[in-house]
N, C-alpha and C positions, 0 to 999 in steps of 0.2 A: 515578419516579412510581409510586404504589401501583396494583396491577392493578385494584382495585375502582373506581378513578377513571378508567379508560380503556376504550375499545373498540378491539379489535385491528384491524389492517388495514395499508395501506401507510404510515399515519402514526398516531400516538397522539393520541386526543382526550380532552379533559378533560370533567368533568361539565358545565361551562358550555357546551362545544361540543355535547355530546350533547343538552342541552336545546334548543339552537338548532336542531339537526338534526331534532328531533321535529316542528317546526313544519310543519303542513299535509301531513304524510306519513301516508297511511292504510295500515293493515296489515290484511290479510284472512286469516282462519284456517280457512277451510273445508277446506283440505288441510294445515292446520298453521299456517304463517305465510308471509308474503311480501308484496312490494309490489304494488299494483295495476299492471297492465302499462302503462297510459298515464299518464305523469307529465309535467306541463307543464314548460316551460323553467325556471320559477322553482323548482319542486321538484327538478329534475334537479341543481341546484347543491347541494341539501341531501341528496339521496338517499344519497350515499356514507357519510354519517354513520350511516346505518341499515343498512349492509351486514351488520353483526353484531348486528342487533336480537335475534337468537336468544339473546344473552347474558342477556336478562331473561326468557326463557321457560323454564319447567321442562323439564329434560332427561330424557327417557325415564322409566323407573320402576326402583326398586331391585329387584334379583333376589330371588327367594325364598330366604331363608336356609336352608342345609342343616341337617338335624337329624332327630330322630325325628318320627314322625307325631304330630300333635296331635289328641287325641280331644275332640270338642266335644259339649256338651249344649245343646240349644236350648229355651228356655222361652218359649213363645208362637209358634205357627205359623199365626197369622192372616195378614192381608194383608202386614204389614211383615215378619213372620217368613219368609213365602214369598219375598219379594223378597231378603232377606238370604241365603237358601239359594241362590237363583239367582246372587247375587254371589259366593258361595263355589264355584259350579260345579255346582249341583244343581237340576234342573228335574224336575217330575213328568212321567212319560211322556206323559200325555194333553195336558199343557200344551205339551210339545215338539212333539207332533203338530200342535197349532194353529199354532205358530211356523212349522213346515215348510210347512203349507198356505198361510199368509199370505205366506211368502217366495216362493212360486210366482207370486203375483199382484202383488207390490210389491217394487221395488228397495230401498225403505227397510227393509222387513221382512227382505229377504234380507241386507242389511248388519247389521241388528240380530241376526239369527240367527248370522251369521258372527262377529260380535263375541263372542257367547256362547261359541261353539266355540273361539275364539281365547284365551279366558281361561286363563291358566296354571294348571296343577295346583298347589294350595297345600299339598299333602302333609298333608291332614287326613282325619279320619274322623268322621262324625257318629254317635256311639254312643248318644245318648239324646235323647228327645223328650218334651216335656210341654206339653199344652194342655188347658184345661178343657172344650173343645168336642170331642167324639169325632171329628167329621168333620175338623176341623183337625188333630187329633193323627194320625189315620190317613193323611191326606194328607202330613203331614210325614214319617211313617215310610216311606211309599212313595217320596217324593221323595229322601230320604236314601239309599235303597237303589239309586238310579239313578246309580251311580258311573261308568258308561260313557257317560252322556249319550245314552241311547237313547230311542226312542219306544215306543209300546205294543207289547208282544210281544218287545221286545229283551231282551238279557241283563241281569239285575240282580245287584247285590251283596248282601251280608248286610244285613238290616234292623236298624235300631237298636232298642233297647228303649224301649217307651213307659212313662213313669212317670206315675202319677196325681197326684202332688204335686211341686212344685218342691223341697221339702225333701228328698225321696228322691233326686231327680235330682242335686242338688248334692253330696249325700253319697256318690254312687256312686264307687267306686274306678276305674271305667272312664271317668271324665270328668276331663280336665285343665283345661278352660276352658269358660266358660258365656257364651252369647249371650242377652241379655234383650230380648225384643220383646213385652212385655206392655202392657196399659194403664198409664198413668202412675202410678196409685196403688200398683202392685205393683213398680215398679222397685227401690225401696230395700229392701223386705222380701226380695226375691230376692237382691239384691246383697249385703246384710249376711250372709245365710245362705251365700252363695258365698264371701265373705271368710273366714267362720268355718271353712269347709272347705278353705281355701287354694286356691281355684279362680280363675284369671285371668278377667277380666270385660270383655265388650263389651256396654255398656248403651245401648239406644236413648235418644235425647233425648226430653223434657227429663230432666235428672238426677233431679229429685225433685218430690214433690207438696207438701212442707212445708219450712219453714225448719229445723225440728228435724232432719228426715231429712238435710238437706244437710250439716249439721255432723257427724252421726253417720257418714255414709258417708265423708266426707273423713278423719275420724279413723281409721276402721277401715282404709281403704286405706293411709294413711300409715304405720300401725303394722305393716303386712303387707309381704310381698315380691311381691305379685301385680302383674301388668301390667293397668292399667285404661285403657280407651278409651271415651269417650262418642261416640255415633253421629252426630256432625256430619260427614257425608261431604263437606260443602262444603270441609273442610280440604284436599281434594285437587283443588279446582276451579282450573283453569289461570288463568282470569280474575282470581281473587283474588291469585294469586302475582304476576301481571303488575301488578295495581293496587298491591300493596305495593311492588314494585320502583320503579315510577314515582313514587309518593309519596315514597319514601325519597330519591330524587335531586331532589326539590323541584319536580316538574313543575307542581303546582297551587298551590304556595305555602302560606301559613299557613291551616290549616283552622279554621273557626269554627262551622260548622253542617253537620249530616248529617241527611238525611231518608230513611227507609226505609218501605216500605208493603207491605201485603198486600191485594190485591183479588181477590175471587172472586164469581161470580154463578151458582152451580149447586148443587143440593142435595147432590151428592157433595162439593163443596168446602166445604159448610157442615156436613159430617159426618152428613148424613142418608143413611146407607148402607143398601143393600138388606139385608133380613132373610132369612137362609137358611131355606128351607122345611123343612129337616131338623132345625132347631133346636127343642128343647123342654126341659122339665124333666128328661126322662130322658137327654138327650144332652149336657146342660151341667151341670157341677159348679158350681152357683150359689153355694154357700157359699164355695168356694175363690175364685171370681171376686170376691166381695164383699171378702174379705180384711180389711184394717184399716179399710175404709170403713164408714160408718153402714149398719145393716141396712136393706134394702128388699126387699119381696116380689119374687118372680121377675118379670122384665120383659125381653122380647126387645128392646124399644127401647133399654133401658139397656145391655143386653149388646152389641148391635151398634153402637149410636150413643153409646157411653160418653163420647166427647169433648164431648158437649153438657151434661154435669153436673159440677159442682165435686167431687162425691163421688169421681169417678174421674179427672178431667181437670185440666189446668192452663190450659185455655181458650186464647184467642188468644195470650196472653202466653207460655205455655210451649210451645204446639204450633207456632206459626208465627213469632212474634217472635224466638224463640231462634235460628232459622235465620239471620235477618238480623243479629242481634247477633253470633253467632259468626263470621259472615263479616267483620264490621267489627273484631271483636276480633283476628282473625288478621292483618288488614291493618294495623291501627293500634295494637294492644295497648292497647285502651281500659281494660280492667279493670272494677272495680265503680264505678258512679257515686256522686257525693256525695249526690244526691237524686233523687227520682222523683215525678212526679204523673201521674195517669191519670183518664180519664173515658170514658164510653160507655154502652152499654145494649143491651137486646134490642129492636131496632127493626124487624126484618123477620120473623124466624122465631118465630112465636107457637105453638110446638109443645111447650111445657112445659120447655124447656131452662133452665138456670140461668146458663150462661156467656154473656157478651155476644156479639152478632154485629157490633157496631161498637165499636172501642176506639182511643183516642188516648192516647199516653204521651209524656212528655218527661223525659229524663234529663240532669242537669246534671253537667258535668265541669269545675269551676272551675280545678283544677290544670292541666288541658289547655286551658283557655279555649275550650271548645266545648260545644255542646248536641247531643244526639241525639234526634230526633223519630221516633216510630213512629205510623203511622196505618193502620187496617184496617177494611174492611167486607166482609161476606160477601154483599152484595146489589148489587155493581157489579163489572164485569170491566175497568174502566178501568185500563190498565197505567201504573204510575208508577215502578216500579223503585227503585233505590238511587241517591242523589245525595250525593256528598261535595263540599262547597263550600269552595274555597280562595280566597284573595285574587287569585291570578293566573289561576285556571281552575277549572272544576268537572269532576268525574269522574262519569260515569253508568255504573252497573253493572247491566245487564239482560241481554238476549240478546247485546247488543253492548257492549263497553267503549269508551266515548267520553271524550275529553278536549276540552273546549271553552274557549277563552280568554275571560277576562273583559275587556270593553272598557276597564275602568279598571285593568288589570293594570300593575304596576310592572315585573315581569320581562319582559313581552312588549311594553312600551310602544313601543319603537323599531320593532319588526317590524310592529306594528299601524299605526303612522304611515306606514311605507313600503309598506303594503299587502301585505306578505308573509303576514301573518296577518289573517284576517277574523274579527272578533268574532262570536260566536254560531254559528260554523261549526267542525266538529271539526278539531282540529290533530293528533289521533291517534285511530285506531279499530282495534278488533280484533274479528273476528267468528268465534267458535269453532264453526262447523259447525251452523248452525241447521236444516239439512235433517233432522236426526235426530228433530225433534219430530213429523214425520209418521208415525213408527213407534210413537208412544205412544198408548195406548188410552183413557185416561180423562182428564177435565178436571183432576183432581188431579195426575195424572202429568205432564200438559202444563205445569201450573203449575210443578212442581218442575224439569222439564226446562229451562224458560226461565230458571231461576235457577242452572243448572249443577249441580243436585243429583242428576241421574241419570247423566250421563256427562261426561267431560272429554277433553282431548287432551294427548298427549305426542309430540313430534316428528311431528305430523300424524296420529297414530293415535289412534282413540277408545278410551276405557276407561270402564268403569262406575265411578263415584266410590265407591260402596259397596264394590266389589271392592278398590279401592286402599286404602280406609280399613281394611278387615278385614285385608288383606295386611300393612299397616304394623303393626297390632296383633300379628299372628302372628309377624312378623319380630322384633319386640321380645321376645316370649316366648322365641323360640329363641335369640336373642343372649344373653339373661340376663346382661347386663353393666351394668345400671342405666339403659340408654337407655329413655326414655319415649316413647310415641307422641304425635302432635301435639295430640290433645285429651285429655290426661291429667286426673287428678283436680283439679289446680289450675285448669286451663282450665274444667273442668266446674263447679267451685265458683263461679267468676266468672259463668258463664252462669246458674246456678241463682239465686244471690243477686240478680242484676240483674232477672231475670224476676219473682222473688218481691216485690221492691220495687215493681214496677209493679202486680202483682196485689193486694198489700195496700193500695196507694194507691186502687185502683179500689173494692175491697170496703169500705174504711173511710172513703172520701171525704176523705182528707187526704194531705199531702205526707209521704213517707217519707225517712229519711236513713240513710246507712251510717256507723257509727262504726268507722273502721278500727282504732283503738287497742283498743277493746273487742270488736271482731269481732261487731258486733250491729246489727240493723236497728232504728231508733228512729223 
């Protein structure tokens, strides 16, 4: 019998028996994985079938590939750029001071700090920094010099060079690869310049601001030999790997409907970020910030809250839906939908923004015989999560992964009739360490933490998902054998086209279609 169809133990079990064994067995992942200690008599008969449940859990992490030190240039050292630097192993000394003080008062923060120190050295050097806001650029330079992970007053390494423009940075012979953490409208201009200079690229999501850019960057990357990774760190989330494995062995049956949601109810979550008191026309290169966007007079609101305007942002579709879509694309391989419809509006935040704060989108996949629904509001914190609905069960992906049998299930009919499975109660659950959320500081970070976008688990040990995603990219660069990372340009293209189909539908008030033969949105 093929090993893919068995679970090891004192006897070999088929996929059919594995499915039977899943019934009413909860799994808890606070320390990795394991069965609840108290299993009733009914479950004891099934428990042996899950003795090797670890076979569907991701195992450890790949070692750092040996090779020369990779020299990185970072374009954009605002909030996301700072976080990526932390994921690479670099914290500003003053920020590390704050971590240390918080760790003295909180076990959660102590673990958070320990996790940072435990991050493996990725054998990189940050040699170049570029940001249009002087304060961010200086912060980035000082952070990159903290190679020993010291607090204030500790020994520092060599400071990277600050470049005033991204064009100069990507042309530098001292840079091997570029991390792009700019506003959305600058992703592709920087990326195209990087490809032209033969630099490897890690680009924050979403991929692009326009359809035309999407095709341009795909063509450029395909014609080059660079390694490209889109910053969907959810590709490293343990829950999604487990979900994919369970779906592949038929646990929930034929899927016909998927619902994903974004709910926030906080100014920070609605992109009304604080304005730095040190920011002004003398400390911000406004012309460079505008880039390819329509000209607008200097505005601190637009600079710090750029996600609120179509000029610089992709709105809910590009900023938040893409997280949900990419999770589903890695689980189910959805690809680009046949059609999309969208509706919504600016119903709560009357602050001059142009992007909606309520958005509903429906994506049809007739070849897969399923529909993907997305619903979002920035004025309610009601948790709704991700739900994948199959004929035999539904799977809920939020802080916990749950599989709940459908009362009309064909696969579980006999077990339901015998009372082994109770409809509407979980037959499988997995809890990946929710206590970590207590060490997160902002509502936005808590939102992402609940979706597995800040940390994940391998063999019971927690890892920063962005660290793993960057690590994967760097490993592919060093291997230099054609191996592509998990969110390569093809996956990025599918994400971008899908999001653009929804955005165009919303803006033009019509259904959009993807012509796969002509590679065109119509």
